[in-house]
FIGU-294480 format. One record per residue: residue number from 1; residue in three letters; chain; y, x, z of N, C-alpha, C in turn. Coordinates in steps of 0.001 Angstrom, whole numbers, m for minus. Layout:
// residues N
   pos   code   unit        nv        nu        nw       cav       cau       caw        cv        cu        cw
   NUM    ALA      A         Y         X         Z         Y         X         Z         Y         X         Z
...
// end
This chain:
// residues 312
   pos   code   unit        nv        nu        nw       cav       cau       caw        cv        cu        cw
     1    MET      A    m35080     22022    m28941    m34498     21986    m27747    m33921     20552    m26916
     2    SER      A    m33762     20023    m25959    m33561     19274    m25083    m31762     18556    m25592
     3    GLU      A    m31696     17422    m25542    m30316     17041    m25962    m29487     17532    m24770
     4    VAL      A    m28470     18129    m24457    m27302     18021    m23581    m26994     16560    m23168
     5    LYS      A    m27323     16533    m21863    m26688     15154    m21025    m25109     14809    m20924
     6    LYS      A    m24783     13663    m21594    m23541     13424    m21392    m23206     11956    m20926
     7    ILE      A    m22333     12126    m20170    m21587     11068    m19128    m19956     10645    m19607
     8    ALA      A    m19500      9653    m19605    m17904      9827    m19565    m17624     10135    m18122
     9    THR      A    m16437     10390    m18012    m15938     11011    m16760    m15399      9603    m15796
    10    ARG      A    m15389      8247    m16579    m14979      7152    m16248    m15853      6482    m15144
    11    GLU      A    m17426      6835    m15992    m18611      6500    m15240    m19402      6991    m13703
    12    SER      A    m18116      8454    m13900    m18733      9372    m12517    m18023      8815    m11502
    13    TYR      A    m16825      8033    m11905    m15706      7646    m11103    m15881      6451    m10285
    14    GLY      A    m17024      5668    m11072    m17492      4472    m10844    m18649      4695     m9935
    15    ASN      A    m19502      5747     m9981    m20457      5988     m9453    m19910      6790     m8019
    16    ALA      A    m19311      7348     m7698    m18663      8286     m6613    m18376      7395     m5716
    17    LEU      A    m17796      6296     m6085    m16944      4961     m5629    m17624      4310     m4941
    18    ALA      A    m18788      3992     m5183    m20069      3324     m4580    m20748      3824     m3310
    19    GLU      A    m21095      5513     m4081    m21456      6464     m2921    m20863      6784     m1435
    20    LEU      A    m19524      6720     m1950    m18527      6906      m927    m17886      5776      m486
    21    GLY      A    m18504      4624      m710    m17863      3245       m94    m19461      3480      1081
    22    ALA      A    m20494      3537       633    m21700      3410      1737    m21528      4360      2626
    23    GLN      A    m20385      5459      2639    m20211      6280      3919    m19115      6216      4394
    24    ASN      A    m18058      5686      4123    m16777      5369      4495    m16374      3926      4652
    25    PRO      A    m16350      3265      5652    m16339      2015      5391    m14618      1428      5165
    26    ASN      A    m13818      2633      5410    m12303      2261      5084    m11982      3175      3287
    27    ILE      A    m12477      3130      3133    m12814      3296      1790    m12338      1872       804
    28    VAL      A    m11420      1237       385    m11143       190      m603    m10844       160     m1647
    29    VAL      A    m10944      m343     m2775    m10745        85     m4333     m9852      m782     m4310
    30    LEU      A     m9113      m956     m5676     m8364     m1515     m6428     m8107     m1694     m7795
    31    ASP      A     m7965     m2645     m8431     m8052     m2787     m9582     m7166     m3764    m10332
    32    ALA      A     m6959     m3880    m11988     m5872     m4236    m12400     m6385     m4984    m13840
    33    ASP      A     m7291     m5895    m13137     m8139     m6712    m14065     m8862     m5860    m15167
    34    LEU      A     m8980     m4731    m14670    m10308     m3828    m15406    m11533     m3020    m15230
    35    ALA      A    m12008     m3945    m13968    m13116     m3090    m13126    m13767     m2828    m14361
    36    GLY      A    m14469     m3744    m15166    m15259     m3361    m16118    m15514     m2075    m16942
    37    ALA      A    m14030     m1832    m17485    m13742      m404    m18246    m13330       636    m17126
    38    THR      A    m12785       452    m16250    m12919      1473    m15006    m13990      1922    m14751
    39    LYS      A    m15105      1117    m14746    m16098      1111    m13773    m15857       942    m12196
    40    THR      A    m15109       527    m11932    m14661       335    m10225    m15788     m1131     m9964
    41    GLY      A    m16083     m1657    m11273    m17003     m2806    m10764    m18238     m2327    m10090
    42    ILE      A    m18984     m1013    m10595    m19777      m455     m9534    m19718      m722     m8231
    43    PHE      A    m18581      m563     m7760    m18020      m607     m6444    m18083     m1775     m5866
    44    LYS      A    m17651     m2400     m6846    m17489     m4126     m6438    m18574     m4770     m6534
    45    LYS      A    m19559     m4515     m7095    m21133     m5341     m7095    m21604     m4799     m5854
    46    ALA      A    m21012     m3448     m4775    m21950     m3146     m3691    m20816     m3593     m2570
    47    PHE      A    m19721     m3292     m3170    m19007     m4215     m1604    m17718     m4632     m1913
    48    PRO      A    m18087     m6313     m2185    m16826     m7091     m2872    m15763     m7115     m1816
    49    GLU      A    m16617     m6963      m764    m15230     m7489       512    m14282     m6270       491
    50    ARG      A    m14480     m5351        m2    m13274     m4215      m178    m12860     m3751      m968
    51    HIS      A    m12907     m5019     m2516    m12546     m4638     m3681    m11442     m5541     m3547
    52    ILE      A    m10163     m5399     m4180     m9223     m6378     m4504     m8698     m6029     m6051
    53    ASP      A     m8989     m7310     m6989     m8437     m7323     m8073     m7156     m7822     m8528
    54    CYS      A     m6402     m7183     m8324     m4659     m7269     m8663     m4221     m8298     m9630
    55    GLY      A     m4914     m8248    m10431     m4677     m8889    m11851     m3561     m7712    m12774
    56    ILE      A     m3216     m8162    m13895     m2260     m7803    m14847     m1415     m7348    m14256
    57    ALA      A      m871     m6470    m13167        88     m6280    m11794       208     m4882    m11502
    58    GLU      A       350     m3619    m12424      m208     m2377    m12074      1120     m2283    m10777
    59    GLY      A      2502     m2214    m10937      2737     m1954    m10007      3156     m2576     m8472
    60    ASN      A      2600     m3940     m9124      2102     m4398     m7791       671     m3899     m7007
    61    MET      A      m406     m3471     m7427     m1181     m2920     m7207     m1284     m1852     m6563
    62    MET      A       308      m698     m7107       281       510     m6033      1014       189     m5002
    63    GLY      A      1660      m910     m4689      2648     m1278     m3431      1297     m1858     m2875
    64    VAL      A       229     m2678     m3033      m451     m3153     m2426     m1247     m1851     m1583
    65    ALA      A     m2048     m1210     m2648     m2278       522     m1926     m1385      1137      m647
    66    ALA      A        24      1121      m998       388      1693      m462       618      1334      1032
    67    GLY      A       316      m347       887       593     m1145      1999      m874      m901      2908
    68    LEU      A     m1833      m720      2128     m3310      m519      3093     m3547       698      3627
    69    ALA      A     m2963      1935      2640     m2713      3186      3260     m2013      3346      4441
    70    THR      A     m1141      2631      5022      m200      2820      6122      m886      1732      7254
    71    CYS      A     m2510      1441      6725     m3262       909      7944     m4104      1203      8031
    72    GLY      A     m4311      2759      7822     m5192      3599      7818     m6795      3422      6600
    73    LYS      A     m6276      2819      5542     m7386      2757      5028     m7289      3631      4058
    74    ILE      A     m8457      4201      3065     m8287      5208      1993     m8366      4339       641
    75    PRO      A     m7520      3899       247     m7071      2747     m1172     m7502      3877     m2379
    76    PHE      A     m8011      3291     m3091     m8457      4013     m4612     m8228      3359     m5817
    77    ALA      A     m6209      3167     m6441     m5995      2409     m7249     m6337      2670     m8453
    78    SER      A     m6878      1851     m9199     m7598      1956    m10863     m6852      1539    m11664
    79    SER      A     m6643      2237    m12846     m6081      1311    m14376     m6557      2707    m15232
    80    PHE      A     m6264      2215    m16775     m5868      2736    m17721     m4652      4016    m17359
    81    ALA      A     m4999      5084    m17761     m3608      6302    m17308     m2410      5969    m17876
    82    MET      A     m2532      4891    m18962     m1179      4684    m19885      m304      3543    m18732
    83    PHE      A      m955      2341    m18008      m530      1626    m17373      m664      1915    m15620
    84    ALA      A     m1219      3292    m15474     m1218      3695    m13832      m305      4362    m13760
    85    ALA      A       133      5264    m15000      1025      6861    m14842      2312      6092    m15643
    86    GLY      A      2068      5291    m16332      3648      4754    m16735      3773      3207    m16562
    87    ARG      A      3249      2396    m16408      3853      1014    m16190      4259      1159    m14491
    88    ALA      A      3254      1645    m13606      3739      1654    m12572      4298      2867    m11674
    89    PHE      A      5059      3494    m12652      5743      4909    m12454      6695      4860    m10935
    90    GLU      A      7659      3674    m10897      8429      3580    m10234      7923      3360     m8914
    91    GLN      A      6927      2251     m8759      6127      2130     m7797      5036      3327     m6997
    92    ILE      A      5047      3811     m7665      4096      4967     m7514      4806      6325     m6592
    93    ARG      A      5997      6373     m7649      7192      7334     m6669      7838      7354     m5327
    94    ASN      A      8297      5584     m5373      8900      5093     m4040      7929      4946     m3236
    95    SER      A      6917      4029     m3486      6027      3566     m2767      4769      4264     m2203
    96    ILE      A      4165      5638     m2968      3269      6072     m2449      3891      7781     m2601
    97    GLY      A      4335      8100     m3359      4608      9239     m3155      6169     10054     m2240
    98    TYR      A      7107      9202     m2203      8096      9680     m1115      7707      9477       205
    99    PRO      A      6926      8101       557      6381      8500      2151      5335      9417      2007
   100    HIS      A      4556     10278      1141      3611     10926      1304      2455     10086      1882
   101    LEU      A      2168      8930       959       943      7868      1361      m314      8684       877
   102    ASN      A     m1471      7784      1575     m3032      8687      1238     m3318      7474       511
   103    VAL      A     m2850      7294     m1095     m3179      6788     m1867     m4005      7703     m2851
   104    LYS      A     m5083      7207     m3567     m5440      8020     m4690     m5389      6636     m5743
   105    ILE      A     m4891      7579     m6743     m4751      6703     m8003     m6214      7473     m9253
   106    GLY      A     m7019      6519    m10011     m8323      6516    m10691     m7434      6103    m12191
   107    ALA      A     m7140      7041    m12628     m6433      6647    m14017     m7560      7139    m15293
   108    THR      A     m8426      5778    m15517     m9069      6469    m16661     m8606      5962    m17743
   109    HIS      A     m9286      6268    m19093     m8987      6219    m20495     m7903      6959    m21108
   110    ALA      A     m7903      8194    m20441     m6846      9014    m20810     m6924      9655    m22210
   111    GLY      A     m5908     10314    m22864     m5851     11032    m24015     m6545     10396    m25465
   112    ILE      A     m5979     11081    m26194     m6669     10242    m27353     m8159     10295    m27772
   113    SER      A     m9096     10694    m27056    m10309      9959    m26713    m10882      8447    m26642
   114    VAL      A     m9555      8191    m26096     m9608      6385    m26424     m9952      5706    m27500
   115    GLY      A     m9569      6748    m28407    m10231      6432    m29790     m9227      5266    m30271
   116    GLU      A    m10153      4366    m30904     m9596      2819    m31826     m8707      2298    m30951
   117    ASP      A     m8850      2350    m29608     m7649      1628    m28752     m6170      1957    m29547
   118    GLY      A     m6104      3046    m29914     m4872      3625    m30161     m3751      3877    m29800
   119    ALA      A     m2496      4377    m30659     m1652      5044    m29775      m828      4378    m28466
   120    THR      A      m975      3219    m28603      m198      2694    m27541     m1288      2578    m25862
   121    HIS      A     m2357      2870    m26199     m3281      3329    m25062     m3836      4434    m24552
   122    GLN      A     m3501      5587    m25540     m3751      6483    m25654     m2813      7654    m24959
   123    CYS      A     m2996      8087    m23576     m1756      8366    m22903     m2302      9960    m22889
   124    ASN      A      m594     10787    m23499     m1017     12146    m23555       448     12612    m22667
   125    GLU      A       898     11626    m22104      2296     12216    m20982      1854     12175    m19443
   126    ASP      A       459     11336    m18942       567     11241    m17780       673     12279    m16904
   127    ILE      A       m52     13625    m17390        64     14499    m16098      1010     15256    m16050
   128    ALA      A      2110     15065    m17298      3865     15693    m17638      4469     14425    m16076
   129    ILE      A      4169     13145    m16404      4759     12311    m15576      4316     12292    m13937
   130    MET      A      3235     12840    m13482      2576     12791    m12655      3104     14305    m11785
   131    ARG      A      3222     15211    m12554      3662     16461    m12011      5050     16300    m11359
   132    THR      A      6187     15364    m11536      7351     15636    m11628      7547     14626    m10158
   133    ILE      A      6361     13799     m9532      6492     13303     m8479      6534     14515     m7047
   134    PRO      A      6972     14746     m6104      7091     15821     m5183      5229     15277     m4648
   135    GLY      A      4966     16512     m4069      4100     16524     m3353      2360     16007     m4196
   136    MET      A      2453     15251     m5407      1210     14954     m5789       490     15698     m6266
   137    THR      A      m749     15938     m5805     m2029     16583     m6486     m2331     15948     m7956
   138    ILE      A     m2585     16779     m8991     m3152     15706    m10010     m4854     16775    m10241
   139    ILE      A     m5873     16056    m10454     m7001     16775    m10957     m7043     16103    m11994
   140    CYS      A     m7744     17008    m13500     m8630     16112    m14262     m9689     17073    m14644
   141    PRO      A    m10950     16125    m14069    m12313     16839    m14370    m12866     17062    m16023
   142    ALA      A    m13794     18135    m15634    m14050     18260    m17233    m15332     17782    m17630
   143    ASP      A    m16738     17330    m16415    m17567     16619    m16578    m18223     15502    m15568
   144    ASP      A    m19339     15068    m15807    m19622     14466    m14896    m19941     14672    m13455
   145    VAL      A    m20447     16122    m13020    m20822     16987    m11786    m19020     17105    m11285
   146    GLU      A    m18344     17288    m11977    m17247     17702    m11495    m16216     16183    m11062
   147    ALA      A    m16573     15479    m12023    m15942     14326    m11558    m15799     13456     m9976
   148    ARG      A    m17266     13365    m10085    m17567     12914     m8704    m17701     13474     m7570
   149    ALA      A    m17359     15624     m7720    m17027     16076     m6641    m15481     15703     m6612
   150    ALA      A    m14659     15842     m7633    m13298     15171     m7473    m13044     14016     m6697
   151    VAL      A    m13942     13022     m6746    m13521     11650     m6142    m13215     12365     m4797
   152    LYS      A    m14511     12779     m4351    m15204     12879     m2593    m14145     14180     m2301
   153    ALA      A    m13818     15263     m2941    m12614     15793     m1975    m11139     14769     m2266
   154    ALA      A    m10752     14015     m3074     m9847     13354     m2643     m9719     12214     m1748
   155    ALA      A    m11019     12085     m1479    m11131     11110      m527    m10924     11624       800
   156    GLU      A    m11469     13005       729    m11413     14137      2184     m9948     14553      2511
   157    TYR      A     m9164     14201      1191     m7800     15275      1220     m6697     14119      1828
   158    VAL      A     m6015     14243      2637     m4411     13559      3031     m3385     13551      2003
   159    GLY      A     m3237     12561      1585     m2065     12645       857     m2548     12066      m819
   160    PRO      A     m1287     12115     m1561     m1826     11415     m2946     m2084     11868     m3800
   161    VAL      A     m3179     11395     m4382     m3922     12241     m5506     m3800     11628     m6747
   162    TYR      A     m3448     11902     m8101     m3948     11261     m9290     m5174     11887     m9802
   163    MET      A     m6006     11059    m10629     m7426     11545    m10961     m7241     11023    m12126
   164    ARG      A     m7483     12116    m13348     m7718     11900    m15063     m9051     11564    m14923
   165    PHE      A     m9192     10495    m15712    m10462     10857    m16079    m10747      9817    m18024
   166    GLY      A    m11972     10128    m18668    m11731     10088    m19934    m13133      8437    m20219
   167    ARG      A    m12801      8018    m21380    m13719      6779    m22167    m14906      7401    m22667
   168    LEU      A    m14634      8764    m22945    m15813      9164    m23845    m16882      9886    m23183
   169    ALA      A    m18358      9636    m23758    m18791     10808    m23089    m18922     12113    m23496
   170    VAL      A    m19041     12949    m22505    m19065     14732    m22548    m20119     15317    m22054
   171    PRO      A    m20372     16662    m22592    m21451     16765    m22104    m21322     17738    m21010
   172    VAL      A    m22584     17282    m19881    m22343     18089    m18521    m22859     19540    m18528
   173    ILE      A    m21744     20381    m18154    m21640     21512    m18347    m21754     22649    m17092
   174    ASN      A    m21960     21712    m15855    m21895     22127    m14634    m23410     22245    m13894
   175    ASP      A    m23455     23084    m13169    m24866     22784    m12389    m24981     22577    m10987
   176    GLU      A    m25163     21040    m10792    m24567     20189     m9601    m24843     21742     m8622
   177    ALA      A    m26204     22047     m8482    m26927     22485     m7068    m25693     23379     m6770
   178    ASN      A    m25426     24262     m8098    m24539     25524     m7869    m23255     25417     m7808
   179    TYR      A    m22712     24189     m7925    m21114     23777     m8241    m20767     23548     m6881
   180    LYS      A    m19336     24172     m6928    m18242     24105     m5748    m17152     23704     m6122
   181    PHE      A    m16377     22379     m5740    m15108     22316     m5854    m14272     22152     m4873
   182    GLU      A    m13094     22753     m5468    m11842     23007     m4067    m10955     22607     m5192
   183    ILE      A    m10148     21861     m4306     m8174     21550     m4729     m7719     22480     m4725
   184    GLY      A     m6682     22803     m6025     m6360     23772     m6097     m6895     25441     m6825
   185    LYS      A     m7746     25577     m6760     m9043     26378     m7110     m9396     26317     m8497
   186    GLY      A     m8956     27306     m9288     m9510     27154    m10780    m10740     27820    m10813
   187    ILE      A    m11525     27708    m11975    m12919     28425    m11900    m13260     29309    m13280
   188    THR      A    m13479     30374    m13366    m13571     31118    m14376    m15509     31106    m15028
   189    LEU      A    m15585     30204    m15855    m16653     30066    m16437    m17056     31581    m17404
   190    LYS      A    m16122     31703    m18389    m16945     33243    m18948    m15643     34294    m18616
   191    GLU      A    m16359     35357    m18485    m15651     36812    m18245    m15369     37231    m19544
   192    GLY      A    m13955     37727    m19791    m13587     38134    m21060    m12527     39069    m21016
   193    LYS      A    m12260     39848    m22002    m11276     41222    m22188    m10191     40800    m22933
   194    ASP      A     m9797     39989    m24037     m9002     40166    m25257     m8569     38683    m25016
   195    VAL      A     m8985     37879    m24844     m7299     36680    m24472     m8194     35737    m23462
   196    THR      A     m7264     35254    m22656     m7797     33902    m21732     m7523     32469    m22210
   197    ILE      A     m8727     31910    m22191     m8339     30303    m22547     m8450     29677    m21654
   198    ILE      A     m7419     28728    m20952     m7404     28007    m19976     m7528     26597    m20500
   199    ALA      A     m8347     26228    m19984     m8932     24959    m20567     m9031     23267    m19315
   200    THR      A     m8501     22261    m19294     m8621     21196    m18390     m9584     20125    m19297
   201    GLY      A    m10268     19380    m18265    m10733     18020    m18765    m11972     18126    m19752
   202    LEU      A    m11833     17276    m20939    m12959     17235    m21787    m12557     18726    m22884
   203    GLU      A    m11524     19249    m22323    m11500     20595    m23740    m11951     22025    m22843
   204    VAL      A    m12770     21673    m21712    m13293     22928    m20846    m14419     23017    m21883
   205    ASN      A    m15250     21923    m22321    m16318     22657    m23151    m16258     23346    m24428
   206    GLU      A    m15106     22043    m25283    m15007     23027    m26608    m14149     24314    m26682
   207    SER      A    m13736     24385    m25651    m13028     25743    m25312    m14109     27157    m25192
   208    LEU      A    m15418     26354    m24291    m16424     27422    m24335    m16971     27804    m25407
   209    GLU      A    m17329     26093    m26468    m17503     26480    m27411    m17276     27224    m28392
   210    ALA      A    m15760     27345    m29045    m14748     28383    m29291    m15115     30037    m28932
   211    ALA      A    m15186     30118    m27211    m15665     31155    m26822    m16819     31801    m27690
   212    LYS      A    m17465     31180    m27970    m19145     31030    m28267    m19220     31703    m30101
   213    LEU      A    m17984     30922    m30611    m17473     31488    m32045    m16662     33063    m32131
   214    LEU      A    m15878     33182    m30924    m14965     34171    m31141    m15561     35269    m30759
   215    GLU      A    m16752     35128    m29591    m17875     36287    m29175    m18316     36482    m30616
   216    ALA      A    m18677     35713    m31340    m19695     36287    m32502    m18722     37110    m33446
   217    ASP      A    m17621     37043    m33831    m16757     37632    m34166    m16339     39443    m33418
   218    GLY      A    m16844     39304    m32330    m16202     40493    m32086    m15443     40162    m30577
   219    ILE      A    m14587     39067    m30806    m13689     38835    m29444    m13985     38274    m28321
   220    SER      A    m13713     38942    m27219    m14168     38748    m25974    m13209     37647    m25117
   221    ALA      A    m13706     36683    m25172    m12483     35325    m24675    m12934     35435    m23086
   222    GLU      A    m11860     34965    m22261    m12448     34901    m20753    m11648     33310    m20712
   223    VAL      A    m12684     32354    m20234    m12574     30900    m19974    m12589     30312    m18565
   224    ILE      A    m11443     29868    m18339    m11250     29403    m17186    m10877     27650    m16969
   225    ASN      A    m11142     27256    m16296    m11456     25629    m15935    m10164     25048    m14722
   226    ILE      A     m9264     24680    m15573     m8072     24712    m14254     m8318     22889    m14438
   227    HIS      A     m9561     22324    m13139     m9770     21132    m12881     m8029     20403    m11934
   228    THR      A     m7441     21348    m11338     m6206     20811    m10586     m5287     21443    m10939
   229    ILE      A     m4341     20750    m11706     m3302     21068    m12775     m2079     21490    m11064
   230    LYS      A     m2416     20601    m10655     m1057     20677     m9441     m1837     20339     m8237
   231    PRO      A     m1534     21215     m6869      m985     22365     m7019     m2379     23385     m8028
   232    LEU      A     m1125     24661     m9020     m1921     25295    m10019     m2632     26461     m9298
   233    ASP      A     m3649     27443     m9761     m4290     28324     m9001     m3577     29210     m9946
   234    LYS      A     m1934     29719     m9387     m1373     30664     m9975     m2507     31759    m10065
   235    GLU      A     m3052     32268     m8820     m3023     33592     m8125     m4295     34064     m9546
   236    LEU      A     m5143     32905     m9599     m6180     33167    m10981     m5199     32997    m12397
   237    VAL      A     m4542     32193    m12589     m3659     32329    m13965     m3186     33564    m13759
   238    VAL      A     m2341     34067    m12887     m1771     35436    m13293     m2529     36880    m13465
   239    ALA      A     m3432     36659    m12984     m4951     37843    m12367     m5014     37701    m13684
   240    SER      A     m5739     36966    m14566     m6242     36872    m16166     m5216     37598    m16802
   241    ALA      A     m4064     36700    m16918     m2784     37100    m17890     m3058     38665    m18114
   242    LYS      A     m2776     39383    m16684     m2282     40576    m16829     m4181     41411    m17231
   243    LYS      A     m5253     40686    m17252     m6152     41300    m17545     m6150     41488    m18487
   244    THR      A     m6025     40191    m19726     m6261     40010    m21096     m4910     40021    m21773
   245    GLY      A     m3736     40332    m21462     m2700     40213    m22286     m1831     39065    m23164
   246    LYS      A     m2970     37714    m23298     m2969     36919    m24121     m3099     35925    m23450
   247    VAL      A     m2538     34512    m23369     m3400     33180    m22626     m3210     31961    m23880
   248    VAL      A     m3961     31243    m23883     m4170     30259    m24840     m4714     29114    m23813
   249    THR      A     m3646     27929    m24088     m4166     27106    m22756     m4553     25804    m23727
   250    VAL      A     m5560     24804    m23441     m6012     23895    m24082     m6358     22600    m23153
   251    GLU      A     m5721     21335    m24508     m5411     20405    m22991     m5582     18771    m24011
   252    GLU      A     m5792     17807    m23495     m6751     16443    m24468     m4611     15908    m24131
   253    HIS      A     m3721     16681    m24044     m2519     15648    m23524     m1468     16786    m24371
   254    SER      A      m280     15999    m23830      1161     16642    m24784      1195     18429    m24319
   255    VAL      A      1724     19101    m25001      1834     20483    m24440      2877     20643    m23888
   256    ILE      A      3659     19335    m23931      5151     19226    m23086      4597     18852    m21773
   257    GLY      A      4947     19740    m20442      4833     19211    m19723      3237     18987    m18892
   258    GLY      A      1801     19390    m19742       926     19446    m18832       327     20620    m18481
   259    LEU      A      m670     20881    m18875     m1160     22399    m18505      m716     23097    m18935
   260    GLY      A       m75     23732    m20123       544     24016    m20770      1783     24648    m20388
   261    GLY      A      2557     23474    m19873      4027     23741    m19355      3826     24401    m18095
   262    ALA      A      2623     23622    m17316      2674     24271    m15789      2159     26360    m15629
   263    VAL      A      1123     25853    m16767       993     27384    m17205      2084     28281    m17099
   264    ALA      A      2455     27875    m18328      3818     29132    m18973      5127     29044    m18233
   265    GLU      A      5353     28146    m16880      6036     28048    m16219      6010     28936    m14817
   266    ALA      A      4428     29070    m14574      4105     30121    m13748      3695     31807    m14347
   267    LEU      A      3361     31955    m15502      3649     33363    m15851      4908     33415    m16322
   268    SER      A      5876     33068    m17120      7316     33599    m16811      7957     33976    m15691
   269    GLU      A      7805     32922    m14579      7962     33577    m13285      6932     35248    m12818
   270    GLU      A      5963     34942    m12803      5223     36251    m12436      4336     37025    m13087
   271    ALA      A      4265     37018    m14472      3925     37905    m15392      3810     37075    m16561
   272    PRO      A      5359     37731    m16948      5638     37139    m18641      4581     37578    m19569
   273    THR      A      4008     36451    m20511      2897     36905    m21693      2680     36107    m22587
   274    LYS      A      2535     36474    m23482      2255     35589    m24804      1094     34612    m24956
   275    MET      A      1818     33321    m25372      1049     32110    m24965      1024     31483    m26035
   276    LEU      A      m572     30659    m26052      m121     29949    m27220      m791     28421    m26743
   277    ARG      A      m187     27557    m26950      m526     26300    m26522      m985     25650    m27099
   278    ILE      A     m2251     24446    m27325     m3175     23566    m27924     m3279     22404    m27162
   279    GLY      A     m2768     21376    m28161     m2962     20510    m27404     m2015     19345    m28796
   280    MET      A     m1405     18323    m27826     m1060     17439    m28635       322     17813    m29186
   281    MET      A       655     18495    m30366      2390     18933    m30586      3498     17559    m30734
   282    ASP      A      4089     17062    m29665      4743     16355    m29353      4707     15332    m30630
   283    LYS      A      3227     14355    m30748      2794     13455    m31380      2317     12145    m30942
   284    PHE      A      2379     11367    m31162      1638     10056    m30631       418      9642    m31510
   285    GLY      A      m815      9382    m30449     m2333      9465    m31516     m1984      8235    m32393
   286    GLN      A     m3511      8185    m32900     m3668      6909    m34029     m5028      6300    m33760
   287    SER      A     m5446      5374    m34244     m6632      4617    m34178     m7808      4834    m34885
   288    GLY      A     m8761      5367    m34188     m9841      6495    m34988    m11029      6523    m34090
   289    PRO      A    m12312      6838    m34377    m13330      7214    m33868    m12919      8425    m32778
   290    ALA      A    m13175      8653    m31740    m12830      9588    m30810    m12473     11180    m31008
   291    LYS      A    m14286     11338    m31738    m14486     12363    m32091    m13656     12916    m33416
   292    ALA      A    m13538     11917    m34186    m13234     12355    m35597    m11602     12510    m35077
   293    LEU      A    m10765     12068    m34041     m8935     12016    m33348     m9055     13465    m33293
   294    ILE      A    m10557     13690    m32008     m9946     15402    m31589    m10287     16065    m32516
   295    GLU      A    m11079     16018    m33766    m10822     17062    m34624    m10120     17261    m35126
   296    TYR      A     m8965     15554    m35856     m8028     15630    m36563     m6835     16038    m35803
   297    TYR      A     m6810     16358    m34812     m5836     16863    m33768     m5645     18433    m33364
   298    GLY      A     m6901     18845    m33953     m7519     20321    m33580     m8154     20440    m32401
   299    LEU      A     m8414     19714    m31476     m9095     20015    m30265    m10142     20202    m29992
   300    ASP      A    m10896     20389    m31344    m12489     20453    m30873    m13192     22027    m31485
   301    GLY      A    m14141     22630    m31264    m14137     24082    m30514    m14071     24732    m32063
   302    LYS      A    m14146     24268    m33074    m14040     24940    m34294    m12400     25010    m34394
   303    SER      A    m11203     24094    m34246    m10436     24171    m34429     m9890     25399    m33526
   304    ILE      A    m10263     25439    m31756    m10026     26190    m30717     m9760     27495    m31795
   305    TYR      A    m11054     27929    m31853    m11513     29069    m32057    m10666     29553    m33872
   306    GLU      A    m10192     28802    m34756     m9455     29020    m35933     m7990     29351    m35055
   307    LYS      A     m7447     28542    m33998     m6349     28896    m33711     m6120     29516    m33017
   308    VAL      A     m7160     30099    m32278     m7020     31450    m31165     m7199     32674    m31630
   309    LYS      A     m7982     32385    m33321     m8289     33784    m33975     m6766     33843    m34445
   310    ALA      A     m5951     33080    m35631     m4905     33624    m35624     m4129     33559    m34778
   311    PHE      A     m3742     33077    m33778     m2805     33470    m32398     m3148     35457    m32079
   312    LEU      A     m4281     35834    m32188     m4748     37155    m32187     m4559     37813    m33483
// end
């Protein structure tokens, strides 16, 4: 049996930018002295005249991106999630969000899978922070196929977009030939009747693994990939919740304000449902190998399986 292909979504981001750069001369990529890590160096090598290194000045980078957007360019501003969403929040809110400018933010190294860099760099709050900005679209792709499709969709969409990418290489679970990405539309990966598992990012694959273990125990789990957290696909979420009667959300992010919060808000208003939120439980991360941390914080397939089974 051949090994499953694994690619980090930050690699997908860099590759997609280079591909789009060849198609659209208005695409400009900005970086904050991290082109090698964010993989925007791929674009820089191909189109050096359209790559701007703003140095370690993320707030200024967002201001430059805003200015470029007013001139008809499509700027992709790139940095680690901790610095893109955290350090540059004010500039994103006031210079990009408020005037609703066509800026795309490529935030890499999100979540605890950053690993050895530790708590200071493991941003588990970025989705919550970005959700509060009116008009901000938030995308968290599950694999290489989805990430590249998301970057293309973001480039075509007019308005601010926050894209969340990871450092860890993750399995490619989507078939590129049959895959369709649409902003604001979730994807049902597995039909089920006993419980709904709604996941985003690298937790989509882990949730599919958990669903297999549940199936072996006679529990039918529906698995939904929510790649766009804002706007949330409320129609799909509500329909599945009504179908199964129990909902579990899984994310490599704080359960406060992220996917779990978004789903809970939607269901409390439209279809009150018993829920379990799996994610970072109001804790900071710590330094360690990415896979070990995912297991330690109960975000691997086996842990999700055990938590869902106990919940049921």
